C-alpha positions in Angstrom: 0.0 0.0 0.0 2.8 2.4 1.0 4.7 1.7 -2.3 1.4 2.3 -4.2 0.9 5.6 -2.5 4.5 6.7 -3.1 4.4 5.6 -6.8 0.9 6.9 -7.7 0.4 9.9 -5.4 3.9 11.4 -4.9 2.7 14.6 -6.6 -0.2 15.1 -4.2 1.2 18.0 -2.0 -0.2 19.7 1.0 -0.8 22.8 -1.1 -1.1 23.7 -4.8 -1.4 20.1 -6.1 -2.3 19.6 -9.8 -6.0 18.9 -10.6 -5.0 15.6 -12.2 -3.3 14.4 -9.0 -6.3 15.4 -6.9 -8.7 13.6 -9.2 -6.7 10.4 -9.0 -6.7 10.7 -5.2 -10.5 11.2 -5.2 -11.1 8.2 -7.6 -9.2 6.0 -5.1 -11.8 6.9 -2.4 -14.8 6.0 -4.6 -16.6 4.1 -1.8 -17.2 6.6 0.9 -20.1 6.9 3.3 -21.7 10.4 2.8 -19.0 11.8 0.5 -20.5 15.3 0.7 -19.9 15.4 4.4 -16.5 13.6 4.2 -15.1 15.9 1.6 -16.7 19.2 2.9 -13.3 20.7 3.8 -11.6 19.8 0.5 -11.7 21.6 -2.8 -14.7 21.1 -5.1 -12.8 20.2 -8.2 -15.9 20.6 -10.5 -16.5 24.1 -9.3 -12.8 24.9 -9.5 -12.6 23.9 -13.2 -15.8 25.9 -13.9 -14.3 29.0 -12.3 -11.1 28.6 -14.3 -13.1 28.2 -17.4 -15.0 31.3 -16.6 -11.8 33.2 -15.9 -10.3 32.0 -19.2 -13.3 33.4 -21.1 -14.1 36.2 -18.7 -13.6 38.9 -21.3 -15.9 38.9 -24.2 -15.8 42.0 -26.5 -19.1 43.9 -27.2 -21.0 43.1 -30.4 -20.2 46.4 -32.0 -16.4 45.7 -31.5 -16.8 42.2 -33.0 -18.8 43.4 -36.0 -16.1 46.0 -36.7 -13.5 43.2 -37.0 -11.8 43.6 -33.6 -11.7 41.4 -30.5 -11.0 43.9 -27.7 -12.7 47.1 -26.7 -11.1 50.5 -25.8 -11.9 50.3 -22.1 -10.2 46.9 -21.7 -7.1 48.1 -23.5 -7.0 51.2 -21.3 -7.3 49.1 -18.1 -4.3 46.9 -19.1 -1.8 49.8 -19.7 -3.1 52.2 -17.0 -2.9 49.6 -14.2 0.2 48.0 -15.8 -1.7 44.7 -15.4 0.7 42.0 -16.5 -1.8 39.2 -15.6 -4.5 40.7 -17.8 -2.0 41.2 -20.6 -1.0 37.6 -20.3 -4.6 36.5 -20.4 -5.0 38.3 -23.7 -1.9 36.5 -25.1 0.7 39.2 -24.4 1.6 41.9 -26.9 1.2 39.5 -29.8 -2.3 38.6 -28.6 -3.3 42.3 -28.3 -1.8 42.9 -31.8 -4.0 40.2 -33.3 -7.1 41.4 -31.4 -6.5 45.0 -32.8 -6.3 43.5 -36.4 -2.8 45.0 -36.9 0.7 43.7 -37.6 3.9 44.6 -35.7 5.7 44.6 -39.1 3.2 46.3 -41.5 1.0 48.2 -39.1 -2.7 48.9 -39.8 -4.1 49.0 -43.3 -4.6 52.5 -44.8 -8.0 51.7 -46.4 -10.2 54.8 -45.5 -13.2 52.6 -44.6 -11.2 50.5 -42.2 -9.5 53.6 -40.7 -12.9 55.2 -40.1 -14.2 52.0 -38.5 -11.2 52.0 -36.1 -11.9 55.7 -35.2 -15.5 54.9 -34.4 -14.6 52.0 -32.0 -11.5 53.5 -30.3 -11.7 57.2 -30.8 -9.1 59.7 -32.0 -5.9 61.0 -30.3 -7.3 64.3 -29.4 -8.2 65.9 -26.0 -11.5 67.6 -25.3 -10.9 71.3 -25.3 -13.3 74.1 -24.2 -14.7 75.9 -27.2 -13.2 79.4 -27.9 -15.0 82.3 -26.3 -16.5 85.0 -28.5 -15.9 88.7 -28.0 -19.4 89.2 -26.5 -18.7 86.6 -23.8 -15.6 88.6 -22.7 -17.8 91.8 -22.7 -20.3 90.0 -20.5 -17.6 88.8 -18.1 -16.1 92.3 -17.9 -19.6 93.6 -16.9 -19.7 91.2 -13.8 -18.0 93.8 -11.6 -19.9 95.2 -8.5 -18.5 98.7 -9.0 -19.6 98.8 -12.6 -23.1 97.4 -11.6 -23.6 100.2 -9.0 -22.4 102.7 -11.6 -24.8 101.2 -14.2 -27.8 101.7 -11.9 -26.7 105.2 -11.1 -26.2 106.0 -14.8 -29.8 104.8 -15.6 -31.4 106.7 -12.7 -29.2 109.9 -13.4 -30.2 109.8 -17.1 -33.9 109.3 -16.3 -34.0 112.1 -13.6 -31.8 114.5 -15.5 -34.0 114.3 -18.7 -37.2 114.8 -16.6 -35.7 117.7 -14.7 -33.6 119.6 -17.3 -34.7 118.0 -20.6 -32.6 116.6 -23.5 -29.7 117.0 -24.0 -28.6 119.1 -20.9 -30.1 116.7 -18.4 -28.4 113.7 -19.9 -24.8 114.8 -19.5 -24.2 113.2 -16.1 -25.8 109.9 -17.0 -24.1 109.6 -20.4 -20.7 110.5 -18.8 -21.1 107.6 -16.3 -22.3 105.3 -19.1 -19.2 106.3 -21.3 -16.9 105.5 -18.4 -18.5 102.1 -17.9 -18.3 101.4 -21.7 -14.6 102.3 -21.8 -13.7 100.1 -18.8 -15.6 97.1 -20.3 -14.2 97.7 -23.8 -10.6 97.9 -22.7 -10.9 94.8 -20.4 -12.8 92.7 -23.0 -10.5 93.7 -25.9 -7.3 92.8 -23.9 -8.7 89.5 -22.8 -10.0 88.6 -26.3 -6.7 89.5 -27.9 -4.8 87.3 -25.4 -7.2 84.4 -26.1 -6.5 84.6 -29.8 -2.7 84.6 -29.1 -3.0 81.5 -26.9 -5.1 79.9 -29.7 -2.2 80.6 -32.2 0.3 79.2 -29.6 -1.8 76.0 -29.3 -1.8 75.6 -33.1 2.0 75.9 -33.1 2.2 73.4 -30.3 0.2 70.9 -32.1 2.5 70.6 -35.1 4.1 67.5 -33.8 4.9 64.7 -36.2 6.0 61.1 -35.4 7.3 58.2 -37.4 4.6 55.5 -37.9 4.5 52.2 -39.9 1.2 51.9 -41.8 0.5 49.4 -44.6 4.1 48.3 -44.6 5.4 51.9 -45.2 7.2 54.1 -42.7 5.8 57.6 -42.8 5.5 60.8 -40.8 2.1 61.4 -39.2 0.7 64.1 -36.9 0.3 62.6 -33.3 -3.4 63.6 -33.5 -3.9 61.1 -36.4 -2.7 58.1 -34.4 -5.0 55.2 -33.9 -4.9 52.0 -31.7 -3.0 49.4 -33.7 -0.5 51.9 -35.1 3.2 50.9 -34.9 5.2 54.0 -33.7 9.0 54.4 -33.8 10.5 56.4 -31.0 14.1 57.4 -30.2 15.9 59.6 -27.7 14.1 62.9 -26.9 10.7 61.8 -28.4 7.5 62.2 -26.4 5.3 59.0 -26.1 2.2 60.2 -28.0 -0.3 57.7 -26.6 -0.6 54.8 -24.2 0.9 51.6 -25.6 3.0 48.5 -25.4 6.7 47.9 -26.1 7.3 45.6 -29.1 11.1 45.8 -29.6 13.9 48.2 -29.0 17.4 48.8 -27.7 18.3 50.2 -24.2 14.9 51.9 -23.9 14.7 54.1 -20.9 11.6 56.2 -20.2 11.5 59.4 -18.2 8.1 59.4 -16.4 8.7 62.5 -14.3 6.2 64.5 -16.3 3.4 62.2 -15.0 4.8 61.0 -11.6 7.3 63.6 -10.6 9.8 60.8 -9.9 13.2 61.5 -11.5 14.2 57.8 -11.6 14.0 56.6 -15.2 12.0 53.4 -16.1 13.6 50.7 -18.2 11.0 49.4 -20.8 11.4 45.8 -22.1 9.3 42.7 -22.9 9.0 42.0 -19.2 7.8 45.6 -18.4 6.2 46.7 -21.7 3.9 49.5 -20.6 4.3 53.0 -22.1 2.3 56.0 -21.0 1.5 59.1 -23.0 3.2 62.3 -22.0 6.4 60.6 -20.9 9.7 61.0 -22.8 12.3 58.6 -24.2 15.4 59.4 -22.2 17.7 56.8 -23.9 17.7 54.1 -26.6 15.1 53.5 -29.3 12.0 51.4 -29.5 9.0 50.4 -31.5 5.6 50.6 -29.7 2.0 49.4 -30.4 -0.5 52.1 -29.7 -3.4 50.8 -27.5 -5.2 53.8 -26.1 -5.6 57.3 -27.5 -7.2 60.6 -26.5 -9.1 61.1 -23.3 -8.7 57.5 -22.2 -4.9 57.9 -21.9 -3.1 58.8 -18.6 -2.3 62.2 -20.1 -5.9 62.8 -21.2 -7.3 61.9 -17.8 -4.7 64.4 -16.2 -5.9 67.1 -18.6 -9.5 66.4 -17.6 -8.7 66.9 -13.9 -7.3 70.3 -14.8 -10.4 71.5 -16.5 -11.0 75.2 -15.9 -13.2 76.1 -12.9 -14.8 79.5 -12.3 -12.0 82.1 -12.0 -11.4 83.5 -8.6 -11.5 87.2 -8.2 -8.1 88.9 -7.8 -7.1 90.4 -4.4 -7.5 94.0 -5.8 -10.9 93.1 -7.3 -12.0 91.8 -3.9 -10.9 95.0 -2.2 -12.4 97.3 -4.9 -15.7 95.5 -4.8 -15.6 95.7 -1.0 -14.9 99.4 -1.1 -17.5 100.0 -3.8 -20.2 98.0 -1.8 -19.4 99.9 1.5 -19.4 103.3 -0.2 -22.5 102.4 -2.1 -24.3 101.4 1.1 -23.2 104.5 2.9 -24.1 106.7 -0.1 -27.5 105.0 -0.4 -28.1 105.4 3.4 -27.4 109.1 3.3 -29.3 109.5 0.0 -32.4 107.9 1.5 -32.1 110.0 4.7 -31.6 113.2 2.7 -34.6 112.4 0.4 -36.7 111.5 3.5 -35.8 114.7 5.3 -36.6 116.9 2.3 -39.8 115.2 1.5 -40.8 115.4 5.2 -40.0 119.2 5.1 -42.3 119.5 2.0 -45.2 117.6 3.7 -44.7 119.6 7.0 -45.1 122.9 5.0 -48.2 121.5 3.2 -49.7 120.4 6.6 -49.2 124.0 8.0 -50.8 125.4 4.8 -53.7 122.9 5.2 -53.1 121.6 1.7 -51.7 118.1 2.6 -54.0 116.1 0.5 -53.8 118.2 -2.7 -50.6 117.5 -4.7 -49.9 120.0 -7.5 -47.6 119.6 -10.5 -45.1 121.9 -8.8 -45.0 119.6 -5.8 -44.3 116.6 -8.0 -41.4 118.5 -9.7 -40.1 119.4 -6.2 -40.2 115.8 -5.1 -38.4 114.8 -8.4 -35.7 117.4 -7.6 -35.2 115.9 -4.1 -34.9 112.5 -5.8 -32.3 113.9 -8.2 -30.3 115.2 -5.2 -30.4 111.8 -3.5 -29.2 110.1 -6.8 -26.4 112.7 -7.0 -25.2 111.7 -3.6 -25.0 108.0 -4.6 -23.3 108.9 -7.9 -20.7 111.1 -6.3 -20.1 108.5 -3.6 -19.1 105.7 -6.0 -15.8 106.7 -7.8 -16.4 105.8 -11.4 -12.8 106.7 -12.3 -11.4 104.0 -10.1 -12.2 100.9 -12.2 -11.2 102.8 -15.3 -7.8 103.8 -13.8 -7.2 100.2 -12.6 -8.2 98.7 -16.0 -6.0 101.0 -18.1 -3.0 100.5 -15.8 -3.4 96.7 -16.1 -3.8 96.9 -19.9 -0.6 98.9 -20.0 1.2 96.3 -17.8 -0.1 93.5 -20.0 1.3 95.3 -23.1 4.7 95.7 -21.4 4.7 92.0 -20.5 3.9 90.9 -24.1 6.9 92.9 -25.2 9.0 90.7 -22.8 7.5 87.6 -24.5 5.2 86.8 -21.5 1.6 86.0 -22.6 -1.0 86.9 -20.0 -4.2 84.9 -20.3 -6.3 87.2 -18.1 -5.9 91.0 -17.7 -6.5 90.8 -13.9 -3.5 88.4 -13.6 -1.1 91.4 -14.1 -2.6 92.9 -10.9 -2.4 89.6 -8.9 1.3 89.3 -10.0 1.9 92.7 -8.4 0.2 91.6 -5.2 2.3 88.4 -4.8 4.0 88.1 -1.4 5.7 84.8 -2.0 6.9 82.9 -5.1 7.4 79.1 -5.1 9.7 78.3 -8.0 10.6 74.9 -9.6 14.4 74.5 -10.2 15.0 72.4 -13.4 14.0 74.3 -16.5 12.8 77.4 -14.5 15.7 78.7 -12.5 18.2 76.5 -14.5 18.4 76.1 -18.3 17.5 72.3 -18.3 20.5 71.8 -20.5 23.5 70.0 -19.0 26.8 71.6 -19.7 30.4 70.8 -19.0 31.5 73.6 -16.6 35.0 72.6 -15.4 37.6 70.1 -16.6 40.6 68.8 -14.7 43.3 67.3 -16.9 47.1 67.4 -17.3 47.3 68.4 -13.6 45.2 71.6 -13.8 41.6 72.7 -13.5 40.2 74.8 -16.4 36.8 76.5 -17.0 35.2 74.7 -20.0 34.0 78.0 -21.5 37.7 79.2 -21.9 38.1 76.5 -24.6 36.2 78.8 -26.9 39.4 80.8 -27.2 41.7 79.1 -29.8 44.9 79.5 -27.7 43.4 77.6 -24.8 42.9 74.4 -26.9 46.5 74.5 -27.9 47.6 74.6 -24.3 46.6 71.0 -23.9 49.3 68.6 -25.2 48.3 67.0 -28.6 48.6 63.5 -27.2 46.3 64.2 -24.3 43.8 66.0 -26.5 43.8 63.1 -29.0 43.1 60.4 -26.4 40.4 62.7 -24.8 38.5 63.2 -28.1 38.9 59.4 -28.8 37.2 58.7 -25.4 34.5 61.3 -25.8 33.3 60.4 -29.3 33.6 56.6 -29.1 32.7 55.8 -25.5 29.2 57.3 -25.7 25.6 56.4 -26.0 24.8 59.6 -27.8 25.3 60.7 -31.4 26.1 63.8 -33.4 24.0 64.1 -36.6 23.5 66.7 -39.3 19.9 67.8 -40.0 18.4 68.6 -43.4 19.4 72.2 -42.9 23.0 71.1 -42.4 22.8 72.1 -38.8 24.6 69.9 -36.1 22.2 68.2 -33.7 23.3 66.2 -30.7 21.1 63.2 -29.6 21.4 61.4 -26.3 20.8 61.7 -22.6 21.5 65.1 -21.0 24.9 63.9 -19.7 26.0 62.4 -23.0 24.9 65.5 -24.8 27.0 67.7 -22.5 30.1 65.6 -23.0 29.7 65.5 -26.8 29.1 69.3 -26.8 32.4 69.7 -25.0 34.2 67.4 -27.5 32.9 69.7 -30.3 34.1 72.7 -28.4 37.6 71.2 -28.3 37.5 71.1 -32.1 36.8 67.4 -32.4 34.7 65.8 -35.3 32.4 63.0 -34.4 32.4 61.2 -37.8 36.1 61.5 -38.2 36.8 60.0 -34.8 34.2 57.2 -35.4 35.7 56.3 -38.7 39.3 56.3 -37.4 38.7 53.6 -34.8 36.7 50.4 -35.1 34.5 49.5 -32.1 35.1 45.8 -31.1 33.0 45.6 -27.9 30.6 47.8 -26.0 29.6 47.7 -22.3 26.6 50.1 -22.0 26.2 52.2 -18.8 25.4 50.0 -15.9 23.7 51.7 -12.8 25.1 49.1 -10.4 28.7 49.4 -11.7 28.2 53.1 -12.4 30.4 53.0 -15.6 30.4 52.4 -19.3 33.2 51.0 -21.4 34.2 50.3 -25.0 37.1 48.4 -26.7 38.5 50.0 -29.9 40.8 48.8 -32.6 43.0 51.9 -33.0 44.7 53.0 -36.3 48.2 52.4 -35.0 47.3 48.7 -34.4 46.3 46.9 -31.2 43.3 47.4 -28.9 42.5 50.1 -26.5 39.8 50.2 -23.7 38.1 53.5 -22.8 36.0 53.7 -19.7 34.0 56.5 -18.0 31.7 56.7 -14.9 31.4 57.8 -11.3 34.7 59.5 -10.4 35.5 57.8 -7.1 34.9 54.3 -8.6 36.7 54.9 -11.9 39.7 56.6 -10.2 40.1 53.6 -7.9 40.7 51.5 -11.0 43.6 53.7 -12.2 47.4 53.3 -11.5 48.6 55.9 -14.0 47.7 59.4 -15.0 48.3 61.8 -18.0 50.7 64.5 -16.7 51.1 68.1 -17.6 53.3 67.2 -20.7 50.7 64.7 -22.0 52.9 61.7 -20.9 51.7 58.7 -18.9 53.0 58.9 -15.3 52.5 56.6 -12.3 49.7 57.6 -10.0 51.3 58.2 -6.6 49.6 59.0 -3.3 49.9 62.8 -3.7 48.3 62.6 -7.2 45.4 60.5 -5.8 44.8 63.0 -3.0 44.9 65.9 -5.4 42.4 64.2 -7.8 40.1 63.3 -4.9 40.3 66.9 -3.6 39.3 68.1 -7.1 36.3 65.7 -7.2 35.2 67.1 -3.8 35.6 70.7 -5.0 33.5 70.0 -8.1 30.8 68.4 -5.9 30.7 71.4 -3.6 30.0 73.6 -6.6 26.9 71.4 -7.4 28.8 69.7 -10.3 28.2 66.1 -11.3 31.7 64.6 -11.9 32.7 61.9 -14.4 36.2 60.4 -14.7 37.5 59.4 -18.2 40.2 56.7 -18.4 41.9 54.4 -20.9 44.3 51.5 -21.2 46.2 49.9 -24.1 45.5 46.1 -24.3 47.8 45.0 -27.1 46.7 42.1 -29.3 46.1 39.5 -26.6 42.5 40.6 -25.8 39.7 38.7 -27.4 36.2 40.0 -28.0 34.7 37.3 -25.7 36.8 38.4 -22.7 35.3 40.9 -20.1 36.5 44.5 -20.3 39.2 45.1 -17.7 38.2 46.6 -14.3 41.6 48.0 -13.3 45.0 49.1 -14.7 43.7 52.3 -16.3 45.3 55.6 -17.0 43.3 58.7 -15.9 42.8 61.2 -18.7 40.8 63.7 -16.7 37.8 64.6 -14.6 34.9 66.7 -16.0 32.3 68.6 -14.0 28.8 68.8 -15.5 26.0 71.1 -14.4 22.6 72.4 -15.3 23.6 76.1 -15.2 21.4 78.8 -13.6 19.6 81.0 -16.2 21.1 84.4 -16.8 19.5 87.1 -14.6 18.0 84.8 -12.0 20.2 86.0 -9.1 19.4 89.6 -9.9 15.6 88.8 -10.2 15.7 87.1 -6.8 17.5 90.1 -5.3 14.8 92.4 -6.7 12.0 90.2 -5.3 13.6 90.2 -1.9 14.0 94.0 -2.0 10.3 94.3 -2.9 9.4 92.1 0.1 8.6 89.0 -1.9 9.8 85.7 -0.5 11.2 83.3 -3.1 11.2 79.6 -2.3 12.7 76.8 -4.4 10.7 73.6 -4.6 12.5 70.8 -6.6 12.6 67.0 -7.1 16.4 67.1 -7.1 18.6 65.9 -4.2 19.2 68.3 -1.3 22.9 69.0 -1.9 22.4 70.1 -5.5 19.3 72.1 -4.5 21.2 73.9 -1.7 24.1 74.7 -4.0 21.8 76.1 -6.7 19.7 78.0 -4.1 22.8 79.7 -2.7 24.0 80.6 -6.2 20.6 82.1 -7.0 20.5 84.0 -3.6 17.4 82.1 -2.5 19.0 80.2 0.5 20.3 82.6 3.2 22.2 81.9 6.4 19.0 81.8 8.6 17.0 79.9 5.9 15.9 76.3 6.2 16.2 73.5 3.6 14.0 70.4 4.0 13.4 67.2 2.0 9.9 66.2 0.8 9.6 62.9 2.8 10.3 64.9 6.0 7.9 67.7 5.1 5.1 65.1 4.5 5.4 63.8 8.1 4.9 67.2 9.8 1.6 68.1 11.5 -0.4 71.2 10.7 1.0 73.1 13.8 4.6 72.1 12.9 4.0 73.3 9.2 2.7 76.6 10.4 5.9 77.2 12.4 8.2 75.6 9.8 7.0 77.1 6.4 7.9 80.8 7.2 11.6 79.8 7.7 11.6 77.3 4.8 13.5 78.5 1.6 14.3 75.1 -0.1 12.3 71.9 -0.5 14.2 69.1 -2.2 13.0 65.6 -3.3 9.5 66.9 -3.4 6.5 65.2 -5.0 3.8 67.1 -6.9 1.5 66.8 -3.9 4.2 68.3 -1.6 4.2 71.4 -3.8 0.4 71.5 -3.7 0.4 71.2 0.1 3.0 74.0 0.5 1.0 76.4 -1.7 -2.3 75.5 0.0 -0.8 76.1 3.4 0.7 79.5 2.3 -2.6 80.7 0.9 -5.0 79.5 3.6 -3.1 79.4 6.9 -0.5 82.1 6.3 -2.8 84.3 4.1 -0.1 84.9 1.5 -0.7 85.8 -2.2 1.2 82.9 -3.9 2.8 82.7 -7.3 4.1 79.4 -8.6 6.5 79.0 -11.5 6.8 75.6 -13.2 7.4 73.9 -16.6 6.2 70.3 -16.2 3.0 68.3 -15.5 4.3 67.6 -12.0 3.9 71.3 -11.3 0.3 71.3 -12.4 -1.5 70.8 -9.0 0.6 73.7 -7.5 0.0 75.9 -10.6 -3.7 75.2 -10.3 -3.8 75.9 -6.5 -1.8 79.2 -6.6 -3.2 82.7 -6.9 -1.2 83.0 -10.0 0.6 80.3 -12.1 3.6 81.3 -14.2 4.0 78.5 -16.8 7.4 78.4 -18.4 8.0 77.4 -22.1 5.9 75.2 -24.4 5.6 72.3 -21.9 4.4 74.8 -19.2 1.9 76.2 -21.7 0.5 72.7 -22.3 0.0 72.3 -18.5 
């Protein structure tokens, strides 16, 4: 019996046994008294298989989708990518299964037959976002009229016109009424015209922004299409710097790294591959190239849903409008109160006289005219009390400010925003792309025993100060050991492709007078080791013109320097790396880091002919060429602008997703972080209570490693608890919640305009 059990039922486990093994076990126990009771605590295999069958066929496409020739609906596709649901993707047969269900091909794309394309549009929609219809001029006129001061003046104008004409006749009696009406008309016309012109300019800007084309394979042909013509099933080709135009799935590619910071605010890039194939619209390709299958377009995408949450709400009144309306209302009430008392006293005097004369109940025409005169005096009190010139003066000054800002290339969507900007008491600014240029640049270089400012290489004599041998090996390293590329566009302009770091190094190589294609043709690449985040280095083996092989390596300075035993000296010769040289180089790395520079060390070694392509690239025995310091430089004029703001009593705070050391260094350079100021990290900020925040925020000048919601919390707290008028500057989607919450949002560049 024991041997039978061991032979037949060895695969019956305590958990997760196969259904076949369990059925064999059940069949052995065929004669059991009351099996329902006996097996009540064991799995019901029939029910289990039914449930699995249901799960396998749980998704059935709607009839309209089937009749159109597809096997999956738009909502199901959206749920797979949005939730990054690998199980659901697997249930549909992976990327290949989705491709078949979308009636497309990963090689040829969708057919271009007009009838089939229209059918696809009907089922899945188009890659456009719902936009509010443009406002007509009359709507802007109506909005300008919604001002309490103007409303009071309007009532006064009508009454003044009516009483004046009755009392003094036309046209003499109409002067006051028409004067007030003209003032109202001028205010409304200036406000409405300014706002309408701005709306037209933003419309033009939107048109310009939408001229984005992308490479797509359709009907076997690779062609350029507008991103707004994309459909689910399209095969899109993306490379470094491209924006992902819709939600989709990765088909194939090389070293594809996606920057999702525009959606998530997280700076850590995402590696996309067959194991993690999900791509979200609005994100950017940071490195590599890939081919993607479009699955979801338009308002169903992550980007579309984000845009929907930012739909315009009713505009808040500006601080000055609130004060003016308050003043106008108070003055109006006081004026009305005294006007009523004056009218009542004068009428009472009239009736007292008539009572003394005994003619109280007989009202003559002269009495009626006298009462009308009293009413005219009362209306005059109200009209004089409300200053009709005030809204006109404010509107004209704002229109002038708007015109000046347009000359500085700052488009203002609402006229009143100029005034709010002037009322700001605190500015919360993003760092990357706002205070800095968002363009990595080599700032300093340490080679041949001395540190040099990279900008000085623009002078011809500086390049000649570097020994030829050192310059030659440096250019060889820069142009061959890179993941970037230097290409010429149709207009014969030079364009650098690659990650920000690679772009900066290649730019420096061109500044030194190097030529990318010449260097590439001179040496043959034998083996490449792409950048590895755990090893923090990248390396390449070259077959050099003089014969033999040479390894070039670059990466994190401390790690790469530790792999060196030689250094290029001031004469360009190779010298042993002694203790003092190591200390000098380490001190240089530390100095660069204190200046908020990212450091990279470039090294090489000659391998001779003994190295084979199958061998690993050496990890030590290198010669140090030099150390370069890279930085995202501060925009020109930022320091002066911060000083002007501080002199005007406006507090400037930096809110960034970058690490705290870089943030502090940049903030000091800009003049934002002072001796008594406080710098804090987002995770620490999140844990503070309301009372702690009220005490902390007035001293806080820098917030590093912040999420979009940290920015939102800070702005909300400044506005509500501390009663500040807050301006927020930003250029990315991660700034959107804060821009939306602020009294005024200053959106930078095209990407900011999209937000």
